[in-house]
C-alpha positions in Angstrom: -9.7 17.2 -21.3 -6.9 15.4 -19.4 -4.7 13.2 -21.5 -2.7 10.4 -20.0 0.4 8.8 -21.4 1.5 5.3 -20.5 5.2 4.7 -20.3 7.2 1.6 -19.4 10.2 2.0 -17.1 12.8 -0.7 -17.1 14.4 -1.0 -13.7 17.3 -3.1 -12.6 16.4 -2.6 -8.9 13.4 -1.4 -6.9 14.2 0.0 -3.5 12.8 -2.0 -0.6 11.4 1.1 1.0 9.2 1.7 -2.1 7.8 -1.8 -1.8 7.1 -1.5 2.0 5.5 1.9 1.4 3.2 0.6 -1.3 2.1 -2.5 0.6 1.6 -0.8 4.0 -0.4 2.0 2.3 -2.6 -0.4 0.5 -3.2 -2.5 3.7 -3.9 0.6 5.8 -6.4 2.1 3.4 -8.2 -1.2 3.1 -8.1 -2.5 6.7 -8.3 0.5 8.9 -11.9 1.3 8.0 -12.8 -2.2 8.9 -11.1 -1.9 12.3 -12.9 1.3 13.0 -16.2 -0.3 11.9 -15.5 -3.3 14.2 -14.8 -0.9 17.1 -18.0 1.0 16.5 -20.0 -2.2 16.3 -18.4 -3.4 19.5 -19.3 -0.1 21.2 -22.9 -0.8 20.2 -22.9 -4.2 21.8 -21.8 -6.6 19.0 -19.2 -9.2 19.7 -16.9 -8.0 16.9 -13.8 -7.2 19.0 -12.3 -10.1 21.0 -9.2 -10.3 23.1 -8.3 -13.8 24.4 -11.8 -15.1 23.5 -13.4 -12.4 25.6 -15.8 -9.9 23.8 -15.0 -6.3 24.4 -17.9 -3.8 24.4 -18.4 -0.1 24.9 -15.8 2.6 24.7 -13.1 0.0 25.2 -14.1 -1.6 21.9 -13.6 1.8 20.1 -10.0 1.8 21.3 -9.2 -1.9 20.8 -10.8 -2.4 17.4 -8.5 0.0 15.5 -5.5 -0.9 17.7 -5.8 -4.6 16.9 -6.2 -3.8 13.3 -3.0 -1.6 13.2 -0.9 -4.2 14.9 -2.1 -7.1 12.7 -1.9 -5.0 9.6 1.7 -4.0 10.4 2.8 -7.6 11.1 1.1 -8.9 7.9 2.5 -6.0 5.9 6.0 -6.7 7.1 5.8 -10.3 6.1 4.2 -9.6 2.7 6.6 -6.8 1.8 9.6 -8.9 2.8 8.3 -11.7 0.6 7.7 -9.4 -2.3 11.2 -7.8 -1.9 12.8 -11.3 -2.0 10.7 -12.3 -5.0 11.6 -9.2 -7.0 15.2 -9.5 -6.1 15.2 -13.1 -7.4 13.5 -12.1 -10.6 15.9 -9.2 -11.1 18.8 -11.7 -11.1 17.5 -13.1 -14.4 16.0 -10.1 -16.1 15.2 -6.4 -15.5 11.8 -5.4 -14.1 9.4 -3.5 -16.4 7.0 -1.2 -14.7 4.2 0.6 -16.6 3.2 4.0 -15.3 0.6 6.5 -16.4 1.6 10.1 -16.4 -0.2 13.3 -17.3 0.4 14.3 -20.9 1.4 17.9 -21.6 -1.3 20.1 -23.1 -1.6 19.9 -26.8 0.9 22.1 -28.6 3.0 22.5 -25.4 6.3 20.8 -25.1 6.7 19.3 -21.6 9.7 17.7 -20.0 10.4 14.1 -20.7 9.9 12.6 -17.2 11.7 9.4 -17.9 14.2 10.3 -20.6 18.0 10.1 -20.4 18.3 13.6 -18.7 15.6 12.9 -16.0 16.6 13.6 -12.4 14.9 10.4 -11.1 
């Protein structure tokens, strides 16, 4: 039986790279399958991939569907992550940021390391 422990970390600062990584990963996992699906649909004749108002079909749609998705996802991710970084920076001026995390609990009877204690390497 897996036990989980919930801990709260109080952070004065969250690195911008962490924010960008989280947002870009979330966008990639959620939008890339849609881009591939649009490319496959376009390859089968649907008007799901358009460039300058012109529908792309066939093998070209298999290339352009995911490519358009990656470019638009990257641009959106950069704008969103920058906005989140600025917002978190503004909030951190007034109070520390509290982040709740769920970690695996050590097995019953075993003493595991305190991941977020005063001697933690993180």
